[in-house]
C-alpha positions as CSV (number, residue, x, y, z in Angstrom):
1,M,0.0,0.0,0.0
2,E,1.2,3.5,-0.8
3,K,0.6,6.9,0.8
4,T,0.6,10.2,-1.0
5,D,1.4,13.6,0.6
6,F,1.3,17.1,-0.8
7,I,4.7,18.6,0.2
8,V,5.9,22.2,-0.1
9,S,9.3,23.8,-0.3
10,R,10.2,25.4,3.0
11,A,12.2,28.0,1.2
12,D,9.4,29.0,-1.2
13,L,5.8,28.1,-0.3
14,R,4.7,28.7,-3.8
15,K,6.4,25.4,-4.9
16,G,4.4,22.3,-4.1
17,K,4.2,18.8,-5.4
18,F,2.8,15.3,-4.6
19,A,5.1,12.6,-3.2
20,A,4.2,8.9,-3.0
21,E,6.0,6.2,-1.0
22,P,5.2,2.7,0.3
23,L,3.6,2.4,3.7
24,A,5.7,0.5,6.2
25,A,4.2,-2.5,8.0
26,L,2.5,-1.5,11.2
27,Q,4.2,-2.2,14.5
28,E,2.4,-3.5,17.6
29,G,0.5,-0.7,19.2
30,E,0.2,1.4,16.0
31,V,-2.9,2.3,13.9
32,L,-3.1,3.2,10.2
33,L,-5.6,6.0,9.3
34,K,-7.0,6.8,5.9
35,V,-7.6,10.5,5.8
36,E,-11.2,11.0,4.5
37,S,-11.4,14.8,4.3
38,F,-9.7,17.9,5.7
39,A,-10.3,21.7,5.8
40,F,-7.8,24.1,4.3
41,T,-7.8,27.7,5.5
42,A,-5.5,30.7,6.0
43,N,-4.7,29.1,9.4
44,N,-2.9,26.3,7.6
45,I,-0.7,28.9,5.8
46,T,0.2,30.2,9.2
47,Y,1.4,26.7,10.1
48,A,3.7,26.8,7.1
49,E,4.9,30.4,7.8
50,L,5.7,29.4,11.4
51,G,6.8,25.8,10.6
52,E,10.3,26.3,11.8
53,T,9.6,28.6,14.8
54,L,6.8,26.5,16.3
55,R,7.9,23.1,14.8
56,Y,4.8,22.5,12.8
57,W,7.0,20.8,10.2
58,D,7.9,18.2,12.7
59,F,4.5,16.6,13.1
60,Y,4.7,14.8,9.8
61,P,8.4,14.7,8.5
62,A,9.1,15.2,4.9
63,P,12.3,15.0,2.7
64,E,15.0,17.5,3.4
65,G,14.0,21.0,2.4
66,W,10.3,20.1,2.1
67,G,7.4,20.2,4.5
68,I,4.0,18.7,5.0
69,I,1.4,21.2,6.2
70,P,-0.8,19.8,8.9
71,V,-4.5,20.0,8.4
72,W,-7.7,19.3,10.5
73,G,-10.2,16.8,9.5
74,F,-11.6,13.2,9.7
75,A,-9.9,9.9,9.2
76,Q,-10.9,6.3,9.4
77,V,-8.9,3.4,10.9
78,A,-7.8,1.3,8.0
79,E,-5.8,-1.1,10.1
80,S,-5.3,-1.4,13.9
81,R,-2.6,-3.2,15.9
82,H,-3.8,-1.5,19.1
83,E,-6.2,-3.5,21.3
84,A,-8.4,-0.6,22.2
85,I,-8.9,0.8,18.6
86,K,-11.0,-1.1,16.1
87,D,-10.8,-1.1,12.3
88,G,-13.4,1.3,10.8
89,E,-13.4,3.7,13.8
90,R,-13.3,7.4,12.9
91,L,-11.2,10.1,14.4
92,F,-11.1,13.9,14.2
93,G,-7.7,15.6,14.5
94,Y,-4.5,16.8,13.0
95,W,-3.4,15.0,9.9
96,P,-0.9,15.4,7.1
97,M,-2.1,17.0,3.9
98,G,-2.2,13.6,2.3
99,T,-3.9,10.2,2.2
100,H,-2.6,8.3,5.3
101,A,-1.2,8.7,8.8
102,V,0.2,6.3,11.4
103,L,-0.4,7.0,15.1
104,R,0.7,5.2,18.2
105,P,-2.2,5.7,20.6
106,E,-1.9,6.0,24.4
107,R,-4.2,7.4,27.1
108,V,-7.2,6.0,25.2
109,S,-10.5,7.1,26.7
110,E,-14.1,6.8,25.5
111,G,-13.8,10.1,23.7
112,A,-10.2,10.6,22.8
113,L,-6.7,9.2,22.4
114,F,-3.2,10.7,22.5
115,D,-0.5,10.0,19.8
116,S,2.7,9.0,21.5
117,S,4.8,8.6,18.3
118,P,8.5,9.2,19.4
119,H,9.1,12.1,17.0
120,R,6.1,14.0,18.5
121,Q,6.9,13.6,22.2
122,K,8.3,17.2,22.6
123,L,5.7,18.9,20.3
124,A,2.7,20.8,21.5
125,A,0.4,18.3,23.2
126,A,-2.8,19.9,22.0
127,Y,-2.0,18.7,18.4
128,N,-1.4,15.1,19.5
129,N,-4.9,14.7,20.9
130,Y,-7.4,13.0,18.6
131,L,-11.2,12.8,19.2
132,R,-13.1,9.6,18.7
133,T,-16.4,10.5,17.0
134,S,-18.2,7.7,18.8
135,G,-17.5,9.2,22.2
136,D,-16.9,13.0,21.6
137,P,-19.8,14.8,23.3
138,A,-19.4,17.8,21.0
139,Y,-19.5,15.8,17.8
140,D,-22.6,16.1,15.5
141,A,-22.5,14.4,12.2
142,R,-24.6,17.2,10.6
143,Y,-21.7,19.6,11.2
144,E,-18.6,17.6,10.2
145,D,-17.5,20.1,7.6
146,L,-17.9,23.0,10.0
147,Q,-16.0,21.1,12.6
148,S,-13.1,20.6,10.2
149,L,-13.2,24.2,9.1
150,L,-13.8,26.0,12.4
151,R,-13.3,23.9,15.5
152,P,-9.5,24.3,15.7
153,L,-9.9,28.0,14.9
154,F,-12.8,28.4,17.3
155,I,-10.8,26.8,20.2
156,T,-8.1,29.4,19.6
157,A,-10.7,32.2,19.7
158,F,-12.3,30.6,22.8
159,L,-8.9,30.6,24.6
160,I,-8.0,34.2,23.5
161,D,-11.4,35.3,24.8
162,D,-10.9,33.4,28.1
163,F,-7.4,35.0,28.5
164,L,-8.7,38.5,27.8
165,A,-11.7,38.1,30.2
166,G,-9.3,36.8,32.9
167,E,-7.3,40.0,32.4
168,K,-10.5,42.1,32.5
169,F,-9.8,43.1,28.9
170,F,-6.8,45.1,30.1
171,G,-9.2,48.0,30.9
172,A,-9.8,48.5,27.2
173,K,-12.9,50.1,25.8
174,S,-12.3,49.0,22.3
175,A,-11.2,45.5,21.0
176,L,-9.6,45.7,17.5
177,L,-9.4,42.5,15.4
178,S,-7.4,42.6,12.2
179,S,-8.2,40.3,9.3
180,A,-11.7,40.5,10.6
181,S,-13.0,38.3,7.8
182,S,-10.9,35.4,8.9
183,K,-12.5,32.5,10.7
184,T,-10.5,32.9,13.9
185,A,-11.3,36.6,14.0
186,F,-15.0,36.3,13.6
187,S,-15.0,33.4,16.0
188,L,-13.4,35.7,18.6
189,A,-15.8,38.5,17.8
190,H,-18.7,36.2,18.4
191,Q,-17.2,35.2,21.8
192,L,-16.5,38.8,22.8
193,K,-20.1,39.8,22.1
194,R,-21.4,37.0,24.3
195,H,-20.1,38.8,27.3
196,G,-22.7,41.5,26.7
197,L,-20.3,44.3,27.7
198,A,-21.8,47.6,26.7
199,D,-18.6,49.5,27.2
200,L,-16.4,47.2,25.0
201,E,-16.7,48.0,21.3
202,V,-15.6,45.2,19.1
203,V,-14.0,46.6,15.9
204,G,-13.3,44.6,12.8
205,L,-10.4,45.8,10.7
206,T,-10.4,44.5,7.1
207,S,-9.7,45.2,3.5
208,E,-12.2,47.4,1.6
209,A,-13.0,44.4,-0.6
210,N,-14.1,42.3,2.4
211,R,-15.8,45.1,4.3
212,A,-19.4,44.2,3.2
213,F,-18.9,40.6,4.2
214,V,-17.5,41.5,7.6
215,A,-20.3,44.0,8.3
216,G,-22.9,41.4,7.3
217,L,-21.6,38.9,9.9
218,G,-23.3,41.0,12.6
219,C,-20.7,40.1,15.3
220,Y,-18.7,43.4,15.1
221,D,-20.0,46.7,16.5
222,R,-18.0,48.6,13.9
223,V,-16.2,47.5,10.7
224,L,-13.4,49.7,9.2
225,A,-11.0,49.4,6.3
226,Y,-7.3,49.4,7.2
227,E,-6.9,52.8,5.5
228,K,-9.4,54.3,8.0
229,I,-7.6,53.3,11.3
230,H,-6.8,57.0,11.9
231,E,-10.5,57.7,12.2
232,L,-10.9,55.5,15.3
233,Q,-11.5,57.3,18.6
234,K,-8.4,57.3,20.8
235,K,-9.9,55.5,23.8
236,P,-8.1,52.6,25.7
237,A,-7.8,49.7,23.3
238,L,-6.5,46.2,22.9
239,F,-5.4,44.7,19.5
240,V,-5.6,41.1,18.4
241,D,-3.6,40.8,15.2
242,M,-4.8,37.9,12.9
243,A,-3.2,39.5,9.8
244,G,0.5,39.7,10.7
245,S,0.8,42.9,8.6
246,G,3.6,45.1,9.8
247,R,1.9,48.1,8.2
248,V,-1.4,47.5,10.0
249,R,0.3,46.8,13.4
250,K,2.4,50.0,13.0
251,A,-0.7,52.0,12.2
252,V,-2.6,50.7,15.2
253,H,0.3,51.3,17.6
254,E,1.0,54.8,16.3
255,H,-2.6,55.9,16.4
256,F,-3.4,54.7,19.9
257,A,0.1,55.1,21.3
258,G,0.0,54.8,25.1
259,G,-3.8,54.1,24.9
260,L,-3.0,50.6,23.5
261,K,-3.1,48.5,26.5
262,Y,-2.5,45.0,25.0
263,S,-1.3,43.8,21.6
264,C,-1.0,40.2,20.5
265,A,-0.1,38.4,17.3
266,V,-2.1,35.3,16.4
267,G,-2.0,34.8,12.7
268,M,-0.2,35.8,9.5
269,S,-3.0,35.9,6.9
270,H,-1.4,38.8,5.1
271,R,2.0,37.3,4.6
272,D,3.4,40.8,4.8
273,P,7.2,40.9,4.1
274,H,7.5,44.2,6.0
275,P,8.1,43.7,9.7
276,P,6.7,46.4,12.0
277,G,10.1,47.3,13.4
278,S,10.9,48.1,17.0
279,G,10.2,51.0,19.3
280,M,6.5,51.3,18.5
281,P,4.4,53.2,21.1
282,G,1.9,51.3,23.2
283,A,1.9,47.8,24.6
284,K,4.7,45.6,23.3
285,P,3.3,43.0,20.9
286,V,3.4,39.5,22.2
287,F,2.7,36.2,20.5
288,F,-0.4,34.3,21.7
289,F,0.2,30.6,21.7
290,A,-3.2,28.9,22.2
291,P,-2.0,25.5,23.3
292,E,-0.3,27.0,26.4
293,Q,-3.5,28.7,27.5
294,G,-5.3,25.5,26.8
295,R,-2.9,23.5,29.0
296,K,-3.3,26.0,31.8
297,R,-7.1,25.8,31.7
298,R,-7.2,22.0,31.5
299,E,-5.0,21.8,34.6
300,E,-7.3,24.3,36.4
301,W,-10.7,23.0,35.2
302,G,-9.9,19.4,34.6
303,A,-10.4,17.7,31.2
304,E,-14.1,17.3,31.8
305,G,-14.6,20.8,32.9
306,F,-12.7,22.2,29.9
307,A,-14.7,20.0,27.5
308,A,-18.0,21.2,29.1
309,R,-17.1,24.9,28.8
310,F,-15.8,24.5,25.3
311,G,-18.7,22.4,24.2
312,E,-21.3,24.9,25.4
313,A,-19.5,27.7,23.6
314,W,-19.1,25.6,20.4
315,R,-22.8,24.6,20.3
316,A,-23.8,28.3,20.7
317,F,-21.5,29.2,17.8
318,L,-22.6,26.6,15.2
319,P,-25.8,28.3,14.0
320,F,-23.9,31.5,13.4
321,A,-21.1,29.6,11.6
322,E,-23.7,27.9,9.4
323,R,-25.0,31.3,8.2
324,A,-21.5,32.7,7.7
325,L,-19.9,30.1,5.5
326,K,-20.6,28.3,2.3
327,V,-18.8,24.9,2.2
328,T,-17.1,23.9,-1.0
329,R,-15.9,20.3,-1.4
330,A,-13.2,19.2,-3.9
331,N,-11.4,16.0,-4.5
332,G,-8.1,15.0,-6.1
333,P,-4.6,16.2,-6.5
334,A,-5.3,19.1,-8.9
335,A,-8.1,20.4,-6.7
336,V,-6.0,20.2,-3.6
337,K,-3.1,22.0,-5.2
338,A,-5.4,24.7,-6.6
339,A,-7.1,25.3,-3.2
340,Y,-3.6,25.5,-1.6
341,L,-2.3,28.1,-4.0
342,A,-5.6,30.2,-3.9
343,T,-5.3,30.3,-0.1
344,L,-1.6,31.1,-0.2
345,E,-2.3,34.0,-2.5
346,G,-5.3,35.3,-0.6
347,K,-7.8,34.6,-3.4
348,V,-10.3,32.5,-1.4
349,P,-13.6,34.5,-0.8
350,P,-14.1,35.0,2.9
351,D,-17.5,33.3,2.9
352,R,-16.0,30.1,1.4
353,G,-14.9,27.1,3.4
354,N,-12.8,24.5,1.5
355,I,-13.1,20.9,2.4
356,L,-10.6,18.7,0.4
357,S,-9.7,15.1,0.0
358,L,-7.3,12.9,-1.9
359,P,-8.1,9.5,-3.4
């Protein structure tokens, strides 16, 4: 049996190709998964951009100079040599952009398992956790596509919101979200609005081309094109940067100056080659790493407490998500490569959610 992966050049993400190789015989305790379908969004481009820094390339090793971008989706057990995992079982989790994956499950519970493959031991634990659809309390077969597209992004938004609330929103009266059309941004906006805080204005910053879409979502109090940042009232603000644009970050910091109480970087949807430089006024930008906040909360709330809180928020979000996105499904190497390049180049409409699969 063979597996096929889509691999990209680490030096130039515009270069990608398909690579096939034989699957090795399973060892005792391993399971072979056939990847059924996966979502591909701007979040996956961030994985590639930060592949070296945050070790995203290390989850699924590729030939020297190449990388496999991890994706979120569903897979079925094609062969199991683990006593607690049966052939035909389905899992949701973090897969290669390809046809197959081999896991070494441990800590198997009714609803989840943890991959203990040696090369993943020192990687972020959140990405090694796989959900068993038969026992996941948040799973709903009607929303599989939305789960692939949004659940990993929504949990990032859920954790950012939790962190900000724990810090009493840093005393801000305005929460600015860049790349407001992105799935993580509007997930966060939805969460922020659930607090019902009359004195916290949620502002979506976006391109002029996406402004109508963002305004139509209904989860932002105000939507503004990037060129209009200077029109914002200079009241205490916090900034959650999904875009990774040096120009946008510089404009926000210089406009609010000392009134910017918190600034964090989450994504890199703009792939801006111009860094913001140092010495900007206002709060020093920090990187928000969601798995660390998730680890903290699981320790404090327990696994069941975390699942209950997240599940409640996720179920409340799904009707909104269903209205916001149009799911597009495509199969085969040509379709996968086309969707990858369109996402890399920022050409995917904000209301589209790509669900992909390989034969």
